[in-house]
N, CA and C of each residue as an Amber inpcrd file, in Angstrom:
protein
   522
  25.9350000 -65.9910000  70.0550000  27.3720000 -65.8620000  69.9710000
  27.8560000 -66.5480000  68.7020000  28.8180000 -65.9060000  68.0190000
  29.3790000 -66.4380000  66.7970000  30.4800000 -67.4490000  67.1550000
  30.3970000 -68.6310000  66.5950000  31.4010000 -69.6620000  66.8810000
  32.7330000 -69.3450000  66.2210000  32.7250000 -68.6620000  65.0970000
  33.9670000 -68.3930000  64.3730000  34.8020000 -67.2920000  65.0330000
  34.1550000 -66.2040000  65.4660000  34.9150000 -65.0760000  66.0030000
  34.6500000 -64.8000000  67.4770000  33.7700000 -65.5260000  68.0900000
  33.3910000 -65.3830000  69.5050000  32.7630000 -64.0270000  69.8140000
  32.2200000 -63.3770000  68.8200000  31.5490000 -62.1070000  69.0280000
  30.1130000 -62.3660000  69.4400000  29.6380000 -61.6000000  70.3980000
  28.2850000 -61.7560000  70.8750000  27.3840000 -60.7020000  70.2420000
  26.3040000 -61.1250000  69.6370000  25.3550000 -60.2080000  69.0100000
  24.1610000 -60.0200000  69.9190000  23.7630000 -58.7520000  70.0720000
  22.6500000 -58.4310000  70.9400000  21.4860000 -57.9910000  70.0650000
  20.3190000 -58.5040000  70.3200000  19.1340000 -58.1040000  69.5700000
  18.6490000 -56.7340000  69.9990000  17.7930000 -56.1100000  69.1890000
  17.2630000 -54.7840000  69.4970000  16.5280000 -54.7380000  70.8290000
  15.9310000 -55.8460000  71.2340000  15.1440000 -55.8650000  72.4630000
  16.0020000 -55.6430000  73.7090000  17.3000000 -55.9320000  73.6460000
  18.1770000 -55.8170000  74.8080000  18.9340000 -54.4810000  74.8470000
  18.7160000 -53.6040000  73.8900000  19.4440000 -52.3370000  73.8610000
  18.7100000 -51.2660000  74.6450000  19.4530000 -50.5310000  75.4640000
  18.8500000 -49.4550000  76.2490000  18.6970000 -48.1750000  75.4330000
  19.7190000 -47.8330000  74.6470000  19.6790000 -46.5960000  73.8650000
  18.9650000 -46.8430000  72.5480000  17.9070000 -46.0990000  72.2850000
  17.1020000 -46.2980000  71.0800000  17.8720000 -45.9850000  69.8030000
  18.8940000 -45.1460000  69.8860000  19.6780000 -44.7850000  68.7120000
  20.4750000 -45.9510000  68.1530000  20.6900000 -46.9730000  68.9640000
  21.4300000 -48.1430000  68.5220000  20.5420000 -49.1840000  67.8430000
  19.2330000 -48.9950000  67.8870000  18.3090000 -49.9400000  67.2590000
  18.5070000 -49.9400000  65.7490000  18.3240000 -51.0670000  65.1420000
  18.5530000 -51.2050000  63.7010000  17.5610000 -50.3870000  62.8660000
  16.4090000 -50.0830000  63.4030000  15.3920000 -49.3570000  62.6330000
  15.4950000 -47.8490000  62.7790000  16.3110000 -47.3490000  63.6950000
  16.3230000 -45.9050000  63.9580000  16.8320000 -45.0920000  62.7700000
  17.8510000 -45.5840000  62.0570000  18.3830000 -44.8480000  60.9100000
  17.3310000 -44.7270000  59.8220000  16.6450000 -45.8150000  59.5200000
  15.5970000 -45.7890000  58.4880000  14.4640000 -44.8430000  58.8910000
  14.1080000 -44.8270000  60.1580000  13.0340000 -43.9400000  60.6260000
  13.4470000 -42.4690000  60.5290000  14.6960000 -42.1650000  60.8890000
  15.1790000 -40.7810000  60.8090000  15.0990000 -40.2910000  59.3690000
  15.5800000 -41.0820000  58.4390000  15.5720000 -40.6850000  57.0220000
  14.1500000 -40.5560000  56.5070000  13.3100000 -41.4990000  56.8470000
  11.9090000 -41.4630000  56.3940000  11.1980000 -40.2120000  56.9090000
  11.4150000 -39.8720000  58.1550000  10.7550000 -38.6890000  58.7310000
  11.3160000 -37.4020000  58.1270000  12.6220000 -37.3520000  57.8820000
  13.2290000 -36.1550000  57.2980000  12.7200000 -35.9180000  55.8840000
  12.6190000 -36.9740000  55.0960000  12.1170000 -36.8600000  53.7290000
  10.6700000 -36.3980000  53.7230000   9.9250000 -36.7570000  54.7500000
   8.5140000 -36.3580000  54.8360000   8.3470000 -35.0340000  55.5900000
   9.4060000 -34.2260000  55.6180000   9.4100000 -32.8510000  56.0930000
   9.1440000 -32.7190000  57.5930000   9.6920000 -33.6020000  58.3790000
   9.6920000 -33.4290000  59.8280000  10.9540000 -32.6480000  60.1970000
  10.8400000 -31.7370000  61.1190000  12.0000000 -30.9890000  61.5630000
  12.9480000 -31.8490000  62.3690000  14.1870000 -31.3950000  62.5000000
  15.1970000 -32.1710000  63.2200000  14.8270000 -32.3580000  64.6800000
  14.3790000 -31.3000000  65.3280000  13.9940000 -31.4260000  66.7360000
  12.7620000 -32.3050000  66.9010000  11.8330000 -32.2200000  65.9510000
  10.6440000 -33.0800000  66.0160000  11.0340000 -34.5480000  65.8950000
  11.9510000 -34.8740000  64.9940000  12.4260000 -36.2490000  64.8470000
  13.0660000 -36.7130000  66.1510000  13.8740000 -35.8430000  66.7410000
  14.5520000 -36.1600000  67.9890000  13.5570000 -36.4750000  69.1020000
  12.5470000 -35.6560000  69.2410000  11.5600000 -35.8280000  70.3030000
  10.6910000 -37.0620000  70.0480000  10.2000000 -37.2180000  68.8350000
   9.3050000 -38.3290000  68.5220000   9.9750000 -39.6800000  68.6970000
  11.2240000 -39.7930000  68.2090000  11.9250000 -41.0770000  68.3040000
  12.6650000 -41.2600000  69.6220000  12.7480000 -40.2040000  70.4350000
  13.4530000 -40.2950000  71.7150000  14.9630000 -40.3980000  71.5420000
  15.4840000 -39.7340000  70.5170000  16.9170000 -39.7460000  70.2340000
  17.5100000 -38.3720000  70.4880000  18.8170000 -38.3270000  70.6430000
  19.4650000 -37.0290000  70.8050000  19.5110000 -36.3190000  69.4490000
  19.5590000 -34.9970000  69.4900000  19.6600000 -34.2130000  68.2690000
  20.9630000 -34.5330000  67.5440000  22.0190000 -34.8070000  68.2970000
  23.2960000 -35.1920000  67.7060000  23.2090000 -36.4640000  66.8880000
  22.4560000 -37.4490000  67.3930000  22.2740000 -38.7170000  66.6640000
  21.5490000 -38.4690000  65.3480000  20.5270000 -37.6250000  65.3790000
  19.7640000 -37.3130000  64.1640000  20.6650000 -36.6240000  63.1440000
  21.4300000 -35.6200000  63.5900000  22.3180000 -34.8940000  62.6920000
  23.4140000 -35.7930000  62.1120000  24.0240000 -36.6180000  62.9350000
  25.0860000 -37.5200000  62.4520000  24.5360000 -38.5040000  61.4260000
  23.3410000 -39.0110000  61.6690000  22.7330000 -39.9570000  60.7300000
  22.5140000 -39.2950000  59.3740000  22.0090000 -38.0670000  59.3670000
  21.7660000 -37.3670000  58.1140000  23.0700000 -36.9820000  57.4230000
  24.1030000 -36.6380000  58.1940000  25.4010000 -36.2920000  57.6030000
  26.0180000 -37.4840000  56.8810000  25.8230000 -38.6690000  57.3970000
  26.4510000 -39.8690000  56.8360000  25.7650000 -40.3790000  55.5800000
  24.5970000 -39.8670000  55.2640000  23.8800000 -40.3420000  54.0840000
  24.5270000 -39.7970000  52.8180000  24.8540000 -40.6700000  51.9080000
  25.4630000 -40.2800000  50.6330000  24.3940000 -40.3820000  49.5520000
  23.7080000 -39.2920000  49.3090000  22.6360000 -39.2740000  48.3230000
  23.0880000 -38.4010000  47.1510000  23.0860000 -38.9680000  45.9740000
  23.4470000 -38.2230000  44.7700000  22.2430000 -38.1910000  43.8380000
  21.6530000 -37.0210000  43.7240000  20.4920000 -36.8760000  42.8490000
  20.9530000 -36.4570000  41.4620000  20.3540000 -37.0360000  40.4520000
  20.6940000 -36.7280000  39.0680000  19.5480000 -35.9160000  38.4570000
  19.8710000 -34.9200000  37.6080000  18.8120000 -34.1820000  36.9370000
  18.0170000 -35.0900000  35.9920000  16.7510000 -34.7310000  35.7720000
  15.8770000 -35.5520000  34.9360000  16.1900000 -35.4150000  33.4520000
  16.7740000 -34.3050000  33.0510000  17.0750000 -34.0650000  31.6400000
  18.5430000 -33.6550000  31.4770000  19.0040000 -33.6560000  30.2310000
  20.3510000 -33.1610000  29.9680000  20.3060000 -31.7660000  29.3330000
  19.1210000 -31.3420000  28.8210000  18.9720000 -30.0150000  28.2390000
  17.7350000 -29.3290000  28.8130000  17.9020000 -28.0770000  29.2080000
  16.7980000 -27.2560000  29.7150000  16.7700000 -25.9710000  28.8930000
  15.5870000 -25.5880000  28.4240000  15.4940000 -24.3730000  27.6140000
  15.8310000 -23.1140000  28.4140000  15.3640000 -23.0340000  29.6570000
  15.6670000 -21.8890000  30.5210000  15.9590000 -22.3980000  31.9240000
  17.0760000 -21.9580000  32.4690000  17.4170000 -22.2540000  33.8660000
  17.4840000 -20.9380000  34.6300000  16.8270000 -20.8950000  35.7640000
  16.8790000 -19.7180000  36.6250000  17.8260000 -20.0260000  37.7780000
  18.7220000 -19.0910000  38.0870000  19.6770000 -19.2540000  39.1720000
  19.4910000 -18.1250000  40.1730000  19.4450000 -18.4660000  41.4620000
  19.2790000 -17.4640000  42.4970000  19.8960000 -17.9540000  43.7980000
  20.1030000 -17.0150000  44.7090000  20.6000000 -17.3740000  46.0300000
  19.4410000 -17.3060000  47.0150000  19.5390000 -18.1300000  48.0470000
  18.5020000 -18.2210000  49.0730000  19.2370000 -18.2500000  50.4040000
  18.9560000 -17.2700000  51.2560000  19.6220000 -17.2430000  52.5550000
  18.5910000 -17.2990000  53.6660000  18.9650000 -17.9540000  54.7380000
  18.1380000 -18.0230000  55.9190000  19.0620000 -18.1520000  57.1190000
  18.5010000 -18.2000000  58.2800000  19.3180000 -18.3810000  59.4730000
  18.7460000 -19.5200000  60.3080000  19.6100000 -20.0820000  61.1500000
  19.2130000 -21.1840000  62.0130000  19.4000000 -20.7240000  63.4470000
  18.3120000 -20.6590000  64.1960000  18.3880000 -20.2490000  65.5870000
  18.4850000 -18.7390000  65.7460000  19.6510000 -18.1800000  65.4920000
  19.8880000 -16.7480000  65.6170000  20.1660000 -16.1510000  64.2400000
  19.9080000 -14.8800000  64.0830000  20.1600000 -14.2310000  62.7990000
  21.6430000 -14.1860000  62.4510000  22.5010000 -14.3590000  63.4380000
  23.9320000 -14.3730000  63.1630000  24.4010000 -15.7100000  62.5860000
  23.5580000 -16.7340000  62.6470000  23.8930000 -18.0590000  62.0920000
  23.2760000 -18.2040000  60.7000000  23.8000000 -17.4470000  59.7560000
  23.2470000 -17.4350000  58.4030000  23.7580000 -18.6160000  57.5960000
  22.8790000 -19.1590000  56.7680000  23.2320000 -20.2500000  55.8650000
  22.7060000 -19.8750000  54.4790000  23.4490000 -20.2650000  53.4580000
  23.0590000 -19.8920000  52.1130000  22.9790000 -21.0800000  51.1750000
  22.1280000 -20.9350000  50.1890000  21.9310000 -21.9320000  49.1560000
  21.8760000 -21.1910000  47.8260000  22.6610000 -21.6300000  46.8610000
  22.5770000 -21.0870000  45.5030000  22.1940000 -22.2660000  44.6240000
  21.1460000 -22.0890000  43.8250000  20.6530000 -23.2280000  43.0470000
  20.1080000 -22.8320000  41.6890000  20.0690000 -23.8290000  40.8000000
  19.5180000 -23.6610000  39.4600000  18.1590000 -24.3430000  39.4300000
  17.1710000 -23.6590000  38.8670000  15.7740000 -24.1050000  38.9100000
  15.1650000 -24.0590000  37.5080000  14.4150000 -25.0970000  37.1650000
  13.6980000 -25.1200000  35.8910000  12.2270000 -24.8880000  36.1920000
  11.7070000 -23.7330000  35.7490000  10.3520000 -23.3210000  36.1140000
   9.2730000 -24.2630000  35.5800000   9.3820000 -24.7110000  34.3290000
   8.3290000 -25.5290000  33.7190000   8.1280000 -26.8610000  34.4510000
   9.2130000 -27.4910000  34.8780000   9.0870000 -28.7850000  35.5570000
   9.0860000 -28.6580000  37.0720000   9.4970000 -27.4990000  37.6020000
   9.5820000 -27.3110000  39.0360000  10.7720000 -28.0420000  39.6510000
  11.7240000 -28.3980000  38.8180000  12.8690000 -29.1900000  39.2790000
  14.0290000 -28.3000000  39.7120000  14.5990000 -28.6200000  40.8640000
  15.8530000 -27.9950000  41.2810000  16.9490000 -28.8450000  40.6640000
  17.6460000 -28.2890000  39.6880000  18.5760000 -29.0400000  38.8540000
  19.9190000 -29.2580000  39.5480000  20.4530000 -28.2100000  40.1680000
  21.7370000 -28.3020000  40.8700000  21.7380000 -27.2820000  41.9990000
  22.4720000 -27.5570000  43.0530000  22.5280000 -26.6560000  44.1840000
  23.8590000 -26.7860000  44.8920000  24.2080000 -25.7020000  45.6120000
  25.4310000 -25.6560000  46.4050000  25.1270000 -24.8760000  47.6780000
  25.5410000 -25.4010000  48.8180000  25.4350000 -24.6800000  50.0750000
  26.7280000 -23.9250000  50.3120000  26.6470000 -22.7260000  50.8420000
  27.8390000 -21.9600000  51.1460000  27.5270000 -20.5110000  51.4120000
  28.5710000 -19.7110000  51.4800000  28.4250000 -18.2840000  51.7130000
  27.9030000 -17.6100000  50.4510000  27.4190000 -16.4110000  50.6270000
  26.9110000 -15.6340000  49.4850000  28.0840000 -14.9020000  48.8480000
  28.8630000 -15.6510000  48.0350000  30.0270000 -15.0530000  47.3960000
  30.2800000 -15.7090000  46.0370000  31.2560000 -15.1870000  45.3230000
  31.5630000 -15.6740000  43.9750000  32.0890000 -17.1110000  43.9920000
  32.7800000 -17.4910000  45.0360000  33.3160000 -18.8480000  45.1500000
  32.1920000 -19.8830000  45.1410000  31.1080000 -19.6030000  45.8270000
  29.9650000 -20.5190000  45.8600000  29.2780000 -20.5740000  44.4950000
  29.1990000 -19.4380000  43.8060000  28.6050000 -19.4040000  42.4580000
  29.4600000 -20.2530000  41.5070000  30.7880000 -20.1350000  41.6270000
  31.6800000 -20.9600000  40.8000000  31.5160000 -22.4370000  41.1010000
  31.2830000 -22.7630000  42.3600000  31.0500000 -24.1710000  42.7280000
  29.7700000 -24.6860000  42.0660000  28.7330000 -23.8500000  41.9990000
  27.5020000 -24.2380000  41.3060000  27.7800000 -24.4430000  39.8190000
  28.5410000 -23.5220000  39.2200000  28.9000000 -23.6210000  37.7990000
  29.6190000 -24.9500000  37.5320000  30.5840000 -25.2830000  38.3900000
  31.3210000 -26.5500000  38.2370000  30.4080000 -27.7450000  38.3820000
  29.4580000 -27.6640000  39.3110000  28.5220000 -28.7780000  39.5070000
  27.6270000 -28.9590000  38.2840000  27.1500000 -27.8620000  37.7270000
  26.3070000 -27.9310000  36.5240000  27.0930000 -28.5640000  35.3720000
  28.3410000 -28.1500000  35.2040000  29.1750000 -28.7300000  34.1390000
  29.4660000 -30.2040000  34.3950000  29.7340000 -30.5590000  35.6450000
  30.0320000 -31.9590000  35.9870000  28.8260000 -32.8670000  35.7240000
  27.6280000 -32.3360000  35.8970000  26.4130000 -33.1260000  35.6340000
  26.1030000 -33.2110000  34.1410000  26.8040000 -32.4360000  33.3200000
  26.6070000 -32.4680000  31.8770000  25.3320000 -31.7750000  31.4280000
  24.9030000 -30.7860000  32.1650000  23.6500000 -30.0820000  31.8690000
  23.9220000 -28.9820000  30.8450000  23.0560000 -28.9030000  29.8400000
  23.1030000 -27.8410000  28.8260000  21.8030000 -27.0370000  28.9210000
  21.8500000 -25.7670000  28.4710000  20.6550000 -24.9330000  28.5460000
  20.6290000 -23.9510000  27.3870000  19.4120000 -23.4480000  27.1300000
  19.2280000 -22.4350000  26.1130000  19.5950000 -21.0650000  26.6360000
  19.0730000 -20.7080000  27.8190000  19.4110000 -19.4230000  28.4370000
  19.4380000 -19.5890000  29.9480000  20.2840000 -18.7990000  30.5740000
  20.4540000 -18.8080000  32.0240000  19.9640000 -17.4650000  32.5480000
  18.9710000 -17.4810000  33.4270000  18.3270000 -16.2650000  33.9180000
  18.7410000 -16.0110000  35.3650000  19.2460000 -14.8090000  35.6500000
  19.6350000 -14.4480000  37.0170000  19.2340000 -13.0130000  37.2980000
  19.3900000 -12.6030000  38.5550000  19.1960000 -11.1930000  38.8910000
  20.5150000 -10.4450000  38.6710000  20.6010000  -9.2160000  39.1420000
  21.7410000  -8.3560000  38.8150000  22.9280000  -8.5060000  39.7640000
  22.9980000  -9.5650000  40.5370000  24.0950000  -9.7460000  41.4850000
  25.4090000  -9.8680000  40.7290000  26.4370000  -9.1440000  41.1470000
  27.7010000  -9.0640000  40.4160000  28.4000000 -10.4140000  40.2780000
  28.2700000 -11.2830000  41.2660000  28.9120000 -12.6000000  41.1890000
  28.3270000 -13.4260000  40.0480000  27.0190000 -13.3250000  39.8340000
  26.3950000 -14.0250000  38.7090000  26.9240000 -13.4800000  37.3930000
  27.0460000 -12.1350000  37.3010000  27.5340000 -11.5110000  36.0790000
  28.9410000 -11.9930000  35.7280000  29.8210000 -12.0690000  36.7350000
  31.2170000 -12.4710000  36.4890000  31.3320000 -13.9460000  36.1190000
  30.6260000 -14.8230000  36.8290000  30.7770000 -16.2630000  36.6030000
  30.1020000 -16.7160000  35.3240000  28.9180000 -16.2030000  35.0270000
  28.1430000 -16.6570000  33.8680000  28.3140000 -15.7630000  32.6490000
  29.3260000 -14.9320000  32.5950000  29.4740000 -13.9440000  31.5310000
  29.6450000 -14.5620000  30.1460000  30.2920000 -15.7000000  30.0140000
  30.5450000 -16.2850000  28.6940000  29.4250000 -17.1580000  28.1610000
  28.2730000 -17.1400000  28.7870000  27.1570000 -17.9920000  28.3840000
  26.0010000 -17.1390000  27.8820000  24.9130000 -17.7870000  27.4900000
  23.6990000 -17.0610000  27.1220000  23.0080000 -16.6600000  28.4230000
  23.5010000 -15.5990000  29.0300000  23.1050000 -15.1550000  30.3630000
  22.2030000 -13.9340000  30.2540000  20.9770000 -14.0710000  30.7180000
  20.0170000 -12.9690000  30.6920000  19.8280000 -12.4570000  32.1190000
  19.9770000 -11.1480000  32.2850000  19.9240000 -10.5320000  33.6090000
  18.6490000  -9.7370000  33.7650000  17.9740000  -9.9040000  34.9000000
  16.7760000  -9.1240000  35.1880000  15.7890000  -9.8890000  36.0430000
  15.0070000  -9.1660000  36.7960000  14.0210000  -9.7860000  37.6910000
  12.8570000 -10.4310000  36.9340000  12.6000000  -9.9970000  35.7120000
  11.4730000 -10.5560000  34.9530000  11.6710000 -12.0570000  34.6850000
  12.9020000 -12.4880000  34.4850000  13.1540000 -13.8890000  34.1900000
  13.3040000 -14.7760000  35.4010000  13.3300000 -14.1790000  36.5970000
  13.5360000 -14.9850000  37.7970000  12.2970000 -15.0680000  38.6830000
  11.1360000 -14.8030000  38.1200000   9.9050000 -14.8660000  38.9280000
   9.6360000 -16.2630000  39.4560000   9.9290000 -17.2700000  38.6570000
   9.6890000 -18.6520000  39.0780000  10.5310000 -19.0560000  40.2680000
  11.8210000 -18.7430000  40.2310000  12.7060000 -19.1360000  41.3240000
  12.4440000 -18.2780000  42.5640000  12.0570000 -17.0280000  42.3780000
  11.7150000 -16.1960000  43.5400000  10.4720000 -16.7420000  44.2290000
   9.5110000 -17.2160000  43.4370000   8.3310000 -17.8630000  44.0250000
   8.6950000 -19.1360000  44.7580000   9.6490000 -19.8860000  44.2030000
  10.1090000 -21.0930000  44.8700000  10.8180000 -20.7510000  46.1740000
  11.6000000 -19.6740000  46.1990000  12.2440000 -19.2260000  47.4300000
  11.1960000 -18.9160000  48.4960000  10.1220000 -18.2830000  48.0750000
   9.0280000 -17.9500000  49.0050000   8.4060000 -19.2260000  49.5740000
   8.1940000 -20.2100000  48.7090000   7.6400000 -21.4930000  49.1880000
   8.5890000 -22.1680000  50.1660000   9.8700000 -22.1750000  49.8440000
  10.8380000 -22.7860000  50.7410000  10.8500000 -22.0870000  52.1000000
  10.8000000 -20.7850000  52.0640000  10.9110000 -20.0240000  53.3110000
   9.6520000 -20.1180000  54.1560000   8.4670000 -20.0950000  53.5580000
   7.2390000 -19.9800000  54.3290000   6.4840000 -21.2910000  54.5520000
   6.5800000 -22.1980000  53.6240000   5.7790000 -23.4230000  53.7550000
   6.5580000 -24.5980000  54.3120000   7.8560000 -24.5580000  54.1860000
   8.6650000 -25.6590000  54.7070000   9.5050000 -25.0820000  55.8280000
   9.2360000 -25.5120000  57.0320000   9.9070000 -24.9210000  58.2140000
  11.4160000 -25.1250000  58.1960000  11.8570000 -26.3140000  57.8910000
  13.2720000 -26.6310000  58.0150000  13.9450000 -26.6850000  56.6560000
  14.0350000 -25.5410000  56.0010000  14.6530000 -25.4850000  54.6800000
  16.1130000 -25.8620000  54.7680000  16.8530000 -25.2300000  55.6320000
  18.2880000 -25.5100000  55.7780000  18.5680000 -25.9990000  57.1770000
């Protein structure tokens, strides 16, 4: 008990719910980074799925790109579903093939608004590039029209391969 405020502190050993333990947040993050699925984390740690999701939502992680200039950036959309095919989720991201780095990304619907959000994020990060490679999607054409924008499937082989890896080798992409 604290003499100043009369608050009583309880150690981890006296807590019934495992989600209240001081180590549970660190374990959730560690397991998620090491590619454990959300349900697997929930079962292994004996926590509710809601606790796992809330913990991950509260994390404020800001990743910075490794470089300020990229000779070629590939941009593509990646869609998948969670549970049912009607629960679609989308990711639009910029990828540097030579380094394998995902430079910037935005989650959202497959529309021009999400592409503009990616454009704003790239500009906010101060990233410059030699050429921007995309497929023939009209939203890419409209948003990236004033840049060195190259359109065609030949330039997006790297990001399409990365999409395949995300979809098939990592179970919980989104």
